[in-house]
N, C-alpha and C positions, 0 to 999 in steps of 0.2 A: 695731645699735641707733641710731646717730646719724643723724638725718635731715639733719644739716649737710653730709654727704657729704665729710668730711675724716677720714682714718684716725687711729687712736690714735697711730701713729708720727709723723704730721705735726703733730698737736696737741702731743705731747710735745716735738718739735723746736722748735716755736714757743715753748713755755714755757721751754725751756732757753736759747734765743737772746735772748728779750725779758724773761724773768723773770715772776714772778707777784706779785700778781693781774694778769690779762690778759683782754681781750676779743679774740676771734678771729672774723672774719666771712668767709664764703665768697661772694664776689661772683658766682661762677657760679650758685650757688643762687638768688640774687636775680634774675638774668636768667631762670632757668627759671620762677620763680614769676610774673614779669611776663608771660612768654610764655603761660602757662596762662590767666591772666586775659584777655589779648588774644585768645587762640584761642577761648575759650568764652563770654565775655560777648557779648551782641548787638552789632551794629555801631553802634547809636545810643548807645553808652557811651563816655565819656572816663574814663581812669584818672588819679586824682590820688594822689600820694604824701603821706602825712601825716607831716610832719616831727617832730611830737611823739613819734613812735615811736622814732626814732633820727636825730638831726640831724648825725651825723658827715659832714663835707664830702665825703669820698670816696664814701660810700654815696649821698648826695644826687646827686652828679655822675653816678654810674653810672645812677641811675634817670632823671635828666634826659636822658642820652644815649639811653636806651631809648625815650623818648617820653612819659614821664609828665608831667602837670601837677603842681602842688603845692598842698597844703592847709596853710595857715599860721594861727597863732593869736597872733602877736606881731610887733613890729617886728624883733626879733632873728631870728626864723624867716624873715621877709620878706627880710632882707638875706642870710641864708644861702642861701635859694632863688635869689635873683638872682645871687649870687656863684658858685653851682655850676652854672648853666646853664639853670635853668627860665625860660621866657619869661614876662614880666609878664602878658600876656593869658590865660595858662593857670594863673594863681594865683588861688585862692579863699581869702578871709580869713574864718575861722569863729571862734566862741567868744564867750562873754559878756564884758561889762566892757571893751569896747574904748574907749580914751581918745580924746580929740580929736586928740592928737598921733599916735596910731597910725593913726587914720582918715585924717588928713592925709598921712601917709607913704605909705599905700596908694594914695590918689588921685594923689599926685605920681609914684609909681612906675608908674602906669597899669595896675594889676592888673585882671584881668577881672571878678571878682565879689566883692562883700562881702555876707556873710550877716547879715541883721539879726536881732537878738534881741528887739527891742521897738520900739514906736512912738517912744519917746524917743530911742533910738539912731538911728532913721530920720530924725528931725527934725534931730539934730545933724549927721548925715552930709549931709543935704540942704543945710544952711547952709554946710558946708565945700565941697561940690561947687559950689555957687553962687559961692563966693569964688574958686574955681579956674577957674571958667568951664567946668565939665564936667558931663556927665550920666552918672551912675554906674549901671552895671548891678548889681542886687541880687536876692537871694532873701530870703524870710522863713522863719525856722525855726519849725516848728509842733510843739507838744507834743501828740501824738495821744491821743484819748480811749481808744482800744483799742491793746493791745499784747500780745505773748505773755507768759505767766507766767514766762518766763526772760529777759525783757529786762533790759538792764544796770542801770537804776536800781532795778528791783524786786529784782534779785539783790544789788545793792550794799547794800541795807538788811539783807541776810542775810550780808554780808561774803564774798560769793563772786563778785563781778563780774569777768568776764574769765577765770574758771577753771572747769574742770569738776570737780564734786564726786565723781564716780564714775568708774569705768573703762569705762563704756559710754555711748554717745551717748543723749541724751534721746529718747524717742519723738516722732514727729511731733506738733507742737503747732498748735492753731488760735488765732486771735486771741481774746483774752479781755478782758472788761471789768475794768479795774483802778480801783476807786473812789478810791484814795488816790495817784493818779499825778501829784501836784504835782511841778513841776520848776523848777529855776533857768534852764533853757534855753528860749528861744523864747517863743511865745505859745500859749495853750491853743486847742485845735481849735475849741471852741465860740465863740471870739472871733476866729477867723482872718479871716472875711469882713469884719468891722468894721475890723480892723487893715489888711487889704489895701486896703480903700476909702480909708483914711487915707493909706497910702503912695502910692496912685495919684494923690492930690491934690498930692503934692510934686513940683514941676516939674523938679528936678534929679536925680531918681531914676527908674530904669527897672526896674520889677518884672518879672523874667523867669520866676520860678517859686518853688518851695518846697524847703525842706530839712527832712528828718525823719530822725533817727538815734536809735534806741533799743536796738539789739542790739549785743552785744559777744562776740567769740570764739565764734561759733556753729559747731557741727560738723554738726548736722542741717540739711541744705540746705532741707528743707521748712519748718522753723521760720523761717528767714530769708526764704524765699519768701512766707510768710504775712505777715510784717511789711512787705515791700516791696510786696506786692499791696495792702495797706491804704494805703500811701502813694499808689499809683496811684489808688485809689478816692477819696482825699481830693482829689487834683488834679482828677479828673474832676468832682467836685461843685463845685469852685471854677469850673471852666470852664462847667459847667451854669448857674451863676448869673451868667454874663456877664463874668467876669473872665478874660481870656485869659492863660494861662500855658503855657509850652512847655518849661521846664527843670525837671527833678527831680534833686535831690541826695539820694541814699539814705544818705549817710554810709558807714559800713563795716559790720563785723560778721562778715565771713568769717573763720572760725577756723582754728587749727592745733592739733594734738594736743600735749599736754604729758606724754605717756607712750608706751609701746610698744604699748598695747592699742587705743586709740581709732583708728578709721579716719580718713583724711583727708577733708576737705570734698569732696563730690561736685560739683566745678565743672562737669563736662560736663552732668550732669542739671539742675543749677541753671540753666545758660545756656539749655538747650533749653526748659525750662518758662517762663523769662522771655520768650524769643522768642515763644512761643505766646500769652502774655498780651498782648504789644504788638501782635501781628498781629491780634488780635481786639478791641483797645481802640478806642473811638470817637474818641479824640484821639491825635495823634502827639506824642511827647516826645523831646527830647534828654536824656540822662541822665549823671549824674556819680556816681562812687564814690570815696570817700576811704579809701584802703587803706594801712595801716601794718604791722600785725602779720603779715598774710598774705604780704606782700612780703619782709620782712626778719627776722621772728621766728625761723624755722627756720634761717636762714643764720648765726646767731651762737651762740657758746658763751662761757662764763666759766670761766676756769681759775684755781684757787687751791690753795695748798699747806697740808698739815697741819703745824701748828706745836706742837700738844700733844694728848694723849689722856688723859682723866681720867674718873672716876666720881663721882657724887653721889647718895647714897641709891639705889644700884642702877642709876642711869641713866648710860649711857655718853655722854660728850661728846667730839666731834671739834672741836678749836679750829683755825680756819683763819686764814691771813694776809689773807683778804678779809673781807667782811661786808656788812651792810645799807647801809654808807656807799658801797658800789659796786654792790650788787644788792639793791634794796629792792622786795619784791613784795607786801607788805601782805596783801590778800585772796587773793593768788595763791601763797602759801607752798608749797602742795602741788606746784606746778609744779617746784620745785627738787628734787623726788625723781627727776626725769628726769636722772640723773647716773651717772657711772662713775668708778672709781678707775683712773687710767692704769697699765697694766702688770699689773693684778690681774684676771685673767679667771676666777677661781674663783667658787664659790657666794657669793652675797650673803646671808648667813644671820644677821648680827648687826645688831640694831636700835640706832640711835644718833641723837643730836641734833647737827646741824651748827651750830656757833656761830662768830661772828666775833670780831674782836679789839677791838671797841669796849668802853669801860668802862660798859656799860649792859645790863640784862637784856633789853632790847628787841632786842638784836643776835643773834637766832636766825634763821638762814636757813631751816631746815626741821626738823621734829620727826619722830621715828619713821621714819627712812629706813633702808633695809637697806644695810649695807656689808660688805665681806669680813672674815672673821675675822682675816686677817693684815694688816689695815691698820696702818700705822705712821707715825711722824713722818717728814716728808720726802716722803711720797707726795703726788701731785698729783691733785686731783679736777677733773673737767670737768662743768659743769652745762650741759645743752643747751637750745636754744630760748630764748636770751637776746638775740637780735638786736634785739628790740623791747622797749621799756619796761625796759631794763636800766640802762645808763649814764645815760640821761636822767632816770630816776626815782629816783636814789639820793641819800642824805644826804651829799653829797660833802664837806661841811665839818666833819662831826662828828669831833671829836678831832684834826683837822688831819692826817689820814693822806694820803699822796700819792694823786693820781688814778691809775687803772690805765692802762697803755698800751692802744692799740687797733691791731690788725694785720689786714690784708686778705689773703685767699688768692684767687688767680685763676690758673687754668690751671697749677697746680703750683708757682706762685711765691708767696712771702710778702713782704709789704711793710709797714713800719711806717707807719701813717696817723695816729697821734696819739702824740706823745712821752709817756712816763710823767711824771707830775706831779713838781714840785720843791717843796721846802718853801717857797721864797720866793713861790710862786704865791699862797699864802694871804694875803700881806701887800700884794698889789697894791691900789692905790687907798686904802689905810688911811693915816691921818696920825697922827704922834706928835710933839707940839710940840718936844721936845728932840732929835729925830732928823732929820738932813738927808737921810739915805739909809737909810730904815727897813729895806728888804729886805737891803741889804748888812750893816748893823749886826747884824741878827738872825741872819743866816747865819754871820757870822764869829764870833759869840759862842757858837755851839754847839760 
């Protein structure tokens, strides 16, 4: 069942050694996923790792060693990328709301590309680049007029972004007009030429190309191909109008299954069709992909222990020592059905709700999941495909429960890569007028 490629026995051993709740990552799986991308994407592509998916330093270091660049969205992620071995010229800074201090840090570090979200951001960056005596390479993010009807922002309005709603892949989709496709990201396609002209007038910016990212966790490669083909078409139109661009950032979108039914993304077919498109395109482009989920999602699992079993109005609840403070999936709750109870290989015939230990009704990890009839207190559950958007997306400070440990598996060996949290961690940087050593006083009083 587990695409993580670690046996139940090894997962059980890790949970016994390091306790629960626990994140466990297979670094070998990460290497395999990177190899598939490198083998099948056309040679004009560079692969960037998206740190927002999982910024654990060991995982980042592995991907830097493999040859990835980095996609960052904050000064914290910039420092993590540099610390773990990503070279500054291979770092791209994306995302809205960049402050002047963040832009200045990026310029000082010498990162390769900054993706602009507006003409106002462009002017601020130009002033900073002038101050530092540099000419900064940039892309402009475009909010396309056309997108598939399963694109991320459209699906997000229906609370299903990044998750598959059924057990089967959506049929091949063509680009469709979406009239209400307003977005906080980038500039609208119908204003792109105007914005590009304005950016070209700024002396300390060098506009290299465009960034378009609308799809999330796509399993049907033809859907993603339709979206990326649209991006190429937009770039061609910009070149047709005399604005020379040579770099395309497609964002991400390559998905992973969150169950045992859906097939994997057909990377080989996707790569072959992309290659045909570029071979027949009137303009040559260098390309970037920002990949997080595909690289690390299937490599990780979350292990948690049953601490109580109860019923309410005929509904069975399994209460866990974990919860949404450590694995918050919001619109991806059904993904947590991809789970097993360690050591219980019988029929999963009993329907239950998995709830965490937080004092809020919001702490429901998944509803209507099938569990074994003989599940009992002390059993350990493993939820698969938590390597991306797990630890990083959680409500870690809710109720001040300790952070989970993180463990890496590589070539049969386990290694602790993040210590489990301590109670005193929550009081770092807080001030209490009458306490000279707040952390020590709080801990010794317990």
